[in-house]
C-alpha positions in Angstrom: 0.0 0.0 0.0 1.3 3.5 -0.9 2.0 5.6 2.2 0.6 9.1 2.5 3.1 11.7 1.2 4.0 13.1 4.7 4.9 9.7 6.1 7.0 8.4 3.1 10.6 7.5 4.1 13.2 9.6 2.5 16.1 8.1 0.5 19.5 8.6 2.0 20.9 9.9 -1.3 19.1 12.9 -3.0 17.1 11.7 -5.9 16.6 14.1 -8.8 13.2 14.2 -10.4 12.9 11.1 -12.6 13.0 11.6 -16.4 9.4 10.4 -16.8 8.2 13.5 -14.9 10.6 16.1 -16.2 11.1 15.1 -19.8 8.6 15.6 -22.7 8.9 14.1 -26.1 10.2 16.5 -28.8 7.6 17.8 -31.2 8.2 17.3 -34.9 7.6 21.0 -35.5 10.3 22.0 -33.1 12.8 19.5 -34.6 12.3 21.2 -38.0 13.3 24.6 -36.6 16.9 26.0 -36.6 19.3 25.2 -35.0 17.9 21.8 -34.1 17.2 20.9 -37.7 20.8 21.4 -38.7 22.2 19.4 -35.8 19.7 16.6 -36.4 20.4 16.6 -40.1 24.2 16.2 -39.4 23.6 13.3 -37.1 21.1 11.7 -39.5 23.6 11.9 -42.3 26.3 10.3 -40.1 24.0 7.4 -39.3 22.9 6.9 -42.9 26.5 6.9 -44.0 27.3 4.2 -41.5 29.4 6.4 -39.2 29.7 5.9 -35.5 27.9 8.6 -33.5 29.3 10.1 -30.3 27.8 10.0 -26.9 26.8 13.7 -27.3 25.1 12.8 -30.6 23.1 10.0 -28.9 22.0 12.3 -26.2 20.9 14.9 -28.7 18.8 12.3 -30.5 17.3 11.2 -27.2 16.3 14.7 -26.2 15.5 16.4 -29.6 14.6 14.0 -32.4 11.0 13.2 -33.0 9.8 9.6 -32.8 9.4 9.2 -36.6 13.0 10.2 -37.2 14.3 7.9 -34.5 12.3 5.0 -35.9 13.5 5.6 -39.4 17.2 5.7 -38.4 16.9 2.7 -36.1 15.1 0.7 -38.9 17.9 1.7 -41.3 20.5 0.3 -39.0 18.6 -2.9 -38.5 18.2 -3.4 -42.3 21.9 -2.8 -42.7 22.8 -5.5 -40.2 19.9 -7.9 -41.2 19.0 -7.3 -44.8 17.3 -10.7 -45.1 14.2 -9.5 -43.2 14.3 -12.2 -40.5 13.1 -11.8 -36.9 14.4 -14.5 -34.6 13.1 -16.0 -31.3 14.1 -18.8 -29.1 12.0 -21.5 -27.4 13.1 -21.3 -23.8 12.1 -21.5 -20.2 13.0 -19.2 -17.3 13.7 -21.3 -14.2 14.4 -19.5 -10.9 15.9 -22.3 -8.6 15.5 -20.0 -5.6 13.9 -16.7 -4.7 16.2 -16.1 -1.6 18.3 -13.0 -2.0 20.2 -10.8 0.3 20.7 -7.8 -2.0 17.3 -6.3 -1.1 16.8 -4.4 -4.4 13.9 -2.0 -3.9 12.6 -2.5 -7.5 12.3 -6.3 -7.1 8.9 -7.9 -6.2 10.2 -11.4 -6.6 12.9 -12.0 -4.0 12.4 -13.1 -0.4 15.0 -12.8 2.4 16.4 -15.9 4.1 13.9 -17.7 6.4 10.9 -15.9 5.0 7.7 -17.9 4.9 7.7 -17.7 1.1 11.4 -18.4 0.5 12.1 -21.5 -1.5 14.9 -23.6 -3.1 13.6 -26.0 -5.8 14.4 -29.7 -5.5 16.6 -31.1 -8.2 13.8 -33.4 -9.5 11.4 -30.4 -9.7 14.0 -28.5 -11.9 14.6 -31.6 -14.1 10.9 -32.1 -14.6 10.7 -28.5 -15.8 13.6 -29.1 -18.2 12.1 -32.3 -19.5 8.8 -30.5 -20.3 10.8 -27.8 -22.1 12.8 -30.4 -24.1 9.5 -32.1 -25.2 8.3 -28.8 -26.6 11.6 -28.3 -28.6 13.1 -25.9 -26.2 16.7 -24.8 -26.8 17.5 -22.7 -23.7 17.1 -22.5 -20.0 17.4 -19.0 -18.6 18.4 -19.9 -15.0 18.8 -17.2 -12.4 18.0 -17.0 -8.7 18.6 -14.7 -5.9 21.9 -14.1 -4.1 21.4 -17.1 -1.8 24.1 -17.1 0.9 24.3 -20.9 1.2 24.1 -22.0 -2.5 27.6 -22.1 -3.9 29.2 -22.8 -7.2 29.4 -26.5 -6.6 25.6 -26.7 -6.4 25.3 -24.9 -9.7 28.0 -27.0 -11.4 26.3 -30.2 -10.3 22.9 -28.9 -11.6 24.3 -27.7 -14.9 26.2 -30.9 -15.5 23.1 -33.0 -14.7 21.0 -31.0 -17.1 23.7 -31.1 -19.8 24.0 -34.9 -19.6 20.3 -35.5 -19.7 19.2 -32.8 -22.2 22.2 -32.1 -24.4 20.1 -30.0 -26.9 19.3 -27.4 -24.3 21.8 -24.7 -23.4 22.1 -23.5 -19.8 22.0 -19.7 -20.2 22.6 -19.0 -16.5 23.9 -16.9 -13.7 24.1 -13.1 -14.2 27.2 -11.1 -13.4 26.0 -10.1 -9.9 25.3 -13.7 -9.1 28.8 -14.8 -10.4 30.4 -12.0 -8.4 28.4 -13.0 -5.3 29.7 -16.6 -5.6 33.2 -15.2 -5.8 32.7 -13.2 -2.6 31.2 -15.9 -0.5 33.7 -18.5 -1.7 36.6 -16.1 -1.5 37.8 -17.2 -4.9 38.6 -15.3 -8.1 35.5 -15.1 -10.3 37.6 -16.4 -13.2 37.9 -19.8 -11.5 34.2 -20.0 -10.9 33.4 -19.1 -14.5 35.9 -21.8 -15.7 34.4 -24.5 -13.5 30.8 -23.6 -14.6 31.9 -23.7 -18.2 33.5 -27.1 -17.7 30.2 -28.3 -16.2 28.3 -27.2 -19.3 27.4 -23.5 -18.9 27.0 -22.2 -22.4 26.3 -18.5 -22.1 25.6 -15.8 -19.5 22.5 -13.5 -19.3 22.9 -9.8 -19.0 20.6 -9.3 -16.0 21.6 -7.1 -13.0 22.9 -4.2 -15.2 20.0 -2.0 -14.3 21.7 1.4 -15.1 25.5 1.2 -15.2 26.0 4.5 -13.4 27.0 4.5 -9.7 24.8 7.4 -8.7 21.8 5.4 -9.8 22.9 2.0 -8.4 23.5 3.5 -5.0 19.9 4.4 -4.9 18.1 1.5 -6.5 20.5 -1.4 -5.7 23.1 -0.3 -3.2 24.1 -3.9 -2.2 24.4 -5.2 -5.7 27.6 -5.5 -7.8 28.8 -2.0 -8.9 29.2 -0.8 -12.4 32.9 -1.5 -12.9 32.5 -5.0 -11.4 29.5 -5.8 -13.6 31.6 -5.0 -16.7 34.6 -6.8 -15.3 32.7 -10.0 -14.8 31.4 -9.9 -18.4 34.9 -9.3 -19.6 36.0 -12.4 -17.8 33.1 -14.3 -19.2 34.2 -13.3 -22.7 37.8 -14.1 -22.0 36.7 -17.6 -21.1 35.2 -17.9 -24.6 31.6 -17.6 -23.5 29.1 -15.2 -24.9 26.7 -13.1 -22.9 23.9 -10.6 -23.4 23.6 -7.0 -22.2 20.5 -5.2 -20.8 19.3 -2.0 -19.4 16.4 -1.3 -17.0 15.4 2.3 -17.4 12.7 4.6 -16.2 13.5 4.7 -12.5 15.7 7.5 -11.1 18.2 7.9 -13.9 18.6 10.9 -16.2 18.8 10.9 -20.0 22.7 11.4 -19.9 22.9 8.5 -17.6 21.0 6.3 -20.0 23.5 7.2 -22.7 26.5 6.7 -20.3 25.1 3.1 -19.7 25.1 2.5 -23.5 28.6 3.9 -23.8 30.0 1.5 -21.2 28.5 -1.4 -23.1 29.8 -0.2 -26.4 33.3 0.3 -25.1 33.4 -3.3 -23.7 32.0 -4.7 -26.9 34.8 -2.9 -28.8 37.3 -4.7 -26.7 35.9 -8.2 -26.5 33.1 -8.7 -29.0 31.5 -11.0 -26.5 27.9 -9.6 -26.3 25.4 -11.4 -28.5 22.5 -8.9 -28.1 21.1 -5.9 -26.2 17.7 -5.7 -24.6 16.0 -2.9 -22.6 12.8 -2.6 -20.7 11.2 0.0 -18.4 11.1 -0.5 -14.6 8.0 -2.3 -13.5 7.1 -0.3 -10.3 3.9 -2.0 -9.2 4.1 -3.8 -5.9 7.8 -3.6 -5.4 9.3 -3.0 -1.9 10.2 0.6 -2.5 7.3 1.5 -4.8 6.9 4.9 -3.1 10.4 6.0 -4.4 9.7 5.2 -8.1 7.9 7.3 -10.7 4.9 6.1 -12.7 5.7 3.5 -15.3 7.2 5.2 -18.4 5.2 5.5 -21.5 5.3 3.2 -24.6 6.8 6.1 -26.6 9.7 6.3 -24.1 10.4 2.6 -24.7 10.5 3.1 -28.4 12.7 6.1 -28.1 15.2 4.4 -25.8 15.2 1.3 -27.9 15.8 3.2 -31.1 18.7 5.3 -29.7 20.3 2.1 -28.4 20.1 0.5 -31.9 21.7 3.5 -33.5 24.4 4.0 -30.8 25.3 0.4 -30.3 26.8 -0.1 -33.7 28.9 -3.0 -32.6 25.9 -5.1 -31.4 24.4 -7.3 -34.1 21.2 -8.0 -32.3 18.6 -5.9 -30.4 15.9 -7.8 -28.6 12.4 -6.6 -27.9 10.8 -7.2 -24.5 7.2 -8.5 -25.1 7.0 -9.8 -21.6 7.1 -6.3 -20.2 5.8 -4.3 -23.2 3.1 -6.6 -24.5 2.8 -8.0 -28.1 1.5 -4.9 -29.9 4.3 -2.6 -28.6 6.9 -5.3 -29.3 5.6 -5.6 -32.8 6.0 -1.9 -33.3 9.5 -2.1 -31.9 10.5 -4.3 -34.8 10.4 -1.1 -36.8 12.4 0.7 -34.1 15.5 -1.4 -34.4 14.7 -4.8 -33.0 15.4 -7.9 -34.9 14.8 -10.5 -32.2 11.6 -11.3 -30.3 13.4 -12.9 -27.3 12.2 -16.1 -25.8 8.9 -17.9 -25.6 9.5 -18.1 -21.8 7.4 -21.2 -21.1 7.7 -20.0 -17.5 8.5 -16.5 -16.0 8.4 -15.5 -12.4 10.3 -12.2 -11.9 8.5 -9.4 -13.7 5.2 -11.2 -13.3 5.7 -10.8 -9.5 5.3 -7.0 -10.2 2.0 -7.6 -12.1 3.5 -7.7 -15.6 2.5 -10.9 -17.4 2.5 -11.2 -21.1 3.6 -14.7 -22.0 2.4 -15.9 -25.4 2.3 -19.0 -27.6 4.8 -19.7 -30.3 2.0 -19.5 -32.9 1.0 -16.0 -31.8 4.6 -14.8 -31.7 5.0 -16.0 -35.3 1.8 -14.3 -36.4 2.8 -11.0 -34.9 6.2 -11.2 -36.6 4.7 -12.1 -39.9 2.1 -9.3 -39.7 4.9 -6.8 -39.2 6.4 -7.9 -42.5 9.1 -10.2 -41.3 10.0 -13.9 -41.5 10.0 -15.6 -38.1 12.8 -18.0 -37.5 13.8 -20.0 -34.4 17.3 -19.5 -33.1 19.6 -20.8 -30.4 21.4 -18.9 -27.6 24.2 -17.7 -29.8 21.8 -16.5 -32.6 22.4 -19.4 -34.9 19.3 -20.4 -36.9 17.7 -23.7 -35.9 14.7 -23.7 -38.2 13.9 -26.1 -41.0 12.4 -23.3 -43.0 15.7 -21.5 -43.2 18.0 -22.1 -46.2 20.8 -19.7 -45.4 23.6 -19.6 -42.9 22.8 -21.3 -39.6 26.0 -20.8 -37.5 26.9 -20.8 -34.7 25.2 -24.0 -33.7 26.7 -24.3 -30.2 28.9 -22.7 -27.6 32.1 -24.0 -29.2 31.3 -22.5 -32.6 30.4 -19.3 -30.8 33.8 -19.0 -29.1 35.2 -15.6 -29.9 38.6 -14.4 -31.1 39.1 -11.0 -29.6 41.9 -8.8 -28.1 40.7 -9.8 -24.6 40.9 -13.6 -25.3 44.2 -13.3 -27.2 45.7 -11.3 -24.3 
């Protein structure tokens, strides 16, 4: 229940007015006036010529370009990278082996502290039954993440992943976010590189990009003060890439961050991708504020146009990311369909199960058939993929690689070093 204004607890760190309350979308008429028109034209020409835009250019687009221009530029970049007109998706399941977490993020409605009445750790047979059901439906991926459980260590995860790998070799374990890997390193007092190596040997095939939120310390100290900091999140992904594994990258916006901080987040991702080449895709979504522990600190949910705007700017700015994924679970099918013309070329996973954002009242899981219909009605060809964006679809007569984690191993300055 929302507290009356005069009794609301105050955050320890001053929080500027969130962008959803202070920022208004640019009007097309204003964008056509000098000097904005000249600056937007310069940036537009650079994008159309395939040039890399600067951090300042990205911020200018975010703050001044009208939605139509952003959509057009983002769609141009998508076509350049994916001229064949495919939109991919993966048949997967999101399994959360535990909801116990000690990081106490105020935006998370899913977690429970240790010894809470609703805290759980799934039995191995329960997990394997879920995997079996996924395999029977042709699933290719398990997105496995839990909380930061103080008593579940890397040997538990290695045993689980090895067991899944031996019983269901066609399914990739896409598991353990950077903060979870970092937490294992802390509680076991071991280098995270050792933990990543052991998990890889057990069968870990790729790492999800969760826990990034906004990669700016001012924001993280407000919304997730106990979670892995910005530099460490990036460092863990660097080690993942050095080990020859691929990972995804994410951004959760629309909380207390400013527009420049959104662009700073994207810049940190682009810089690491320049160095390692290890990110397969980028996905963003807006904060789901309903029913979270610190709901009183968060602004109203951002608008659909804000989602399209941020998504388009990301596609334009992240020129070294091949894939941008929509988030139909948070945005719904109609908005995700629109986002296919705002830079997205991937529809994400079918998520035969989802527990985290649904805990905040956001629940938009759909059937494979409906996902394909939505993709087709947007003018694209739907194709199933694997975790590394290799096509695994009988309808496809073009390149299908990479087919597994080994084929997806990267040759990069970070690995060679």
